[in-house]
N, C-alpha and C positions, 0 to 999 in steps of 0.2 A: 664539669663541662658547662660553660655558659654560652649563650647565644645572643646575637644582636636581634632584638625583637622586631625592629623595623624590617630587617632582611627576612626574618622568619615569616612575617605576615605578607610581605611582598611575594615571596616564593609560593605561599599558599594561594594567593590571588592569581598569580601567573599560571600556576599549574592547573587551577580550576578552569582556565580559559581553554584548556585542551581536553575537556570532558573527562577529567580524572576526578574521582570522588573518594580517594583513600586518604590516609593520614598525611597531612601536609600537601594534599593534592596528588599523591603518588598512587597509581593503580586504579583499576576499575574492577567490576565484578568478575571479569575473566581471569584476572591475575591475583587480586586480593581475595583470598579464599575465606579468611576469618578475621574479624576485627571486633574484639571484645573490649569495651570501654565502660567504666562504671558511671561516667557523668551523664549517660542517657537512661539510667535505671530509675525507676519510680518506687523506691522503698524508703521507709523511715529508718532512722538510726537504730541499729540493733536488730532489725528484722532479719529473719532467716531467708536466704535467697534460693528460691526454687528454680529460677531461670535467669541466665545471663544472655540477653538477646544480642545476636550478631548484627553488627552495623555494616557488613560487607555487601549486603543485598543478596547473599547466598543462603540466608536462613539457616545457618549452621549454629543454631542456638545451643548453648551449654546448659544442661539442666541437672536437677537432682530430685528424684521422686521421693527419697527417704528423708524425712524431716531431721532425723538425728545426724545425717551426713551433710547437712547444708551449711555452707559458710554464712557469716553474718555480714550485713551491710553497715559500713562505717561512713557516715555522711561527711565527717571532717577527719580525714586520715592524717598520718604523719608525712604524706607525700604532698607537700605544698598546700595542705589543708583541703585537698580535693577528695571526693568519695573514693572508696576502695572496698574490696571484699576482704574480710578478715578470716583467715584460715587458722583453726585452733591447733593443728598439728597432732602429734601423738601416734601411738602404735595400734590403735583399735580400729578394726574394720567396721565395728558396730557404731562407733561415734565419730570417727575421723571425717573431716570435711573434704569434699571434692565435688567437682562437677564433671559431666560427661557429655560427649557428642556422639550420637549413634555411629557405629562402624560403617553404616551404609552411606555416610556422607562422602561425597566424591572430591577428587583432586587433592587429597592428603597423601596419596600413594600412587604408584604407577607414573611418577613424574621424575624428570632428571634434574630438576632444580627446585630449590625452596629457600626461603628467607624467613626467619622468625625474629621478632622484636618484642621486648617486654619491659615493663617497669615493675620492680618488686622491692619489698622491704622485709628481709628475713628477720625472724624473731627468736628462733631456737635451733640454730644450726648444730648439727652433730647429734641431735636427739629428736627424731630418729636419724640414723646415719646418712640416709639418702632422701632428698626432698626435691620433688619434681615441680617445675613450673608447668610444663606441658609435655605430653607423651602420647604415643599411639603404638601399643604393643599388647600381645596377649599375656606374656610374662617374660622373664629374663631369658629363659632357655628356648622359647618358642621360635619357630621360623616365621610365625605370624607377627612380624615386628617391622614397624616403619621407622620411627624416630623417637628420640627423647631429648629433653633439655632439662638438666637437673644439677643440684649441688650435692657433692659427695666428699670424698677424702680431702682433708686439709681445707675444707670450705671452698674448694675449687669448683668451677663450672665444668660440667661434662656434657657432651652431645654425642648421641649415637645415631648412626644410619644403618638400619637393617640388622642390628645386633651389637654384641659387646666385643667382637673381635676386631677385624680390620676397620670396621666402621665406627669404632669408639674413639673419641677425641677428648683428651685431658687438657683442659684449658691452661693448666700450669698456674704459677704464682700470679701472673698478670690477670688471671680471671677470678682471683679470690674475692669473696664477699665477707661481710661481717654482720653480726646481729644489730638490729635497730639503726641501720643505715640504709639509704636509698640507692638503688642501682638500676641502670639500664643494661639488660642482659640479652644477648642475641646469638644467633648462629646462622650459617648459610651453607648450602651445598650446591655444587654445580658440576655435574658429570661431564660437561663439555670441556672442562679444564683438565690440565695434566694431573696425575694422581697426587702430586705434591702441592696442589693448589685448589683442591676440590672442596675441602671442608674447613670451616673457620668458626672461631668463637670470638665474640665481641663483648667488651665490658665498658660501659659509660662512653660509648661512641668510638672507642679505640679498639683496634685489632689486638686480641690477647694472644692467639696462637693459630697456626695453620697446620693441618694434618700433613705428615711427611709422606704418607703412602696410603691414601684411601683409594681403593680400586673399585668401589661400588659404582655400578653403571646407572642406577636409578634408586629412588626411594621406593621400597617394596609396597605393593598394595597389601592392605591388612583389613580383615573384617572386625578387628578389635575396636572397641570404643576409644575415641580420643578422650584423654583425661586431663583435667586441670587440677593441680594440687597433689597428684600422686602418679607413680610410674605406670600403674595399670590398675584395673578395677579390683583385682584380688590382692594386690600388694597392701601390706599393713603399715606402710610408712607414709606419713602425710606431711605436707608442707605446713610450716608454722610462720605466719606473718601476713603481710598485706600485699594484694595484687590489684592495681587499678586498671591495667591495660595489657592486652596481648594481641599481637598482629602476626598473621601468617600469610605469606605470599607463595604461590605455587610457581614462582620464578626466582631467579637470582637477580635482585635489584642491582643496578650499577652504582658506582661510587657517588655520583651526583644525587641519585635518588636516596641512597643510604644517608648521605649528609642531611638531606631535607627531613627524612623521617627521624633521625637522631635529634635534629634541632627542634622538631615539633615536640618530641617527648621531653627533651631537656628543658625547653621553655615552659612546658605545661607543668612538669613536676619539680622544676628547679633543681635539676641534677647536673 
């Protein structure tokens, strides 16, 4: 997906005129709950990253207190040569890389809408079999479960709302990703919509699939930590690859806003 850079920068300037300070000028601190981007990190190439500071003004910083579990900083990544976090992957809870945001952080649950955007470059899909971009749950069978966005069977993208039953969406073949290639991966949930239009998965700015019958009325509140790079703190399956940016809104962005955010990410990472 390519974008007209003149249009892109014009939209950013136009949006900023309406006191919006999110990606591409979309959103403010009341709706943009999390904005993790590596271009504002002050690390040297190869450094282990103990904190990924939140740019949303909500101070939802992602951290890792255990040195052995920290991803590394790549100053010149394979995503348009920009900085990224490098996650090593693997099945070891002792050495697997991930970051976490405390479960006490607000507005990630108890909401009836959400939108997630991310830029990723997977490196070892299928090993382990499930690899998360972002998630908030205690474990797979727990009722303490808010949401997930991850790669699983057939290298497809999956998204859960409140669990693995009615709230699980398989992105299908249109959501497939591959190793050593760059992707924009996202999902949205809007409980104000009919059950056949509430939950969606996006790949490279295009709609991959829509849930046929999601009857969830909100994203559950959870005391579980939000995790970057694995499905939950105790899960032993870790994402392998590079992640330069993750964006979370506690609202369902409209199509115009989605286009602006997708164009911002596409232009930035040349996807």
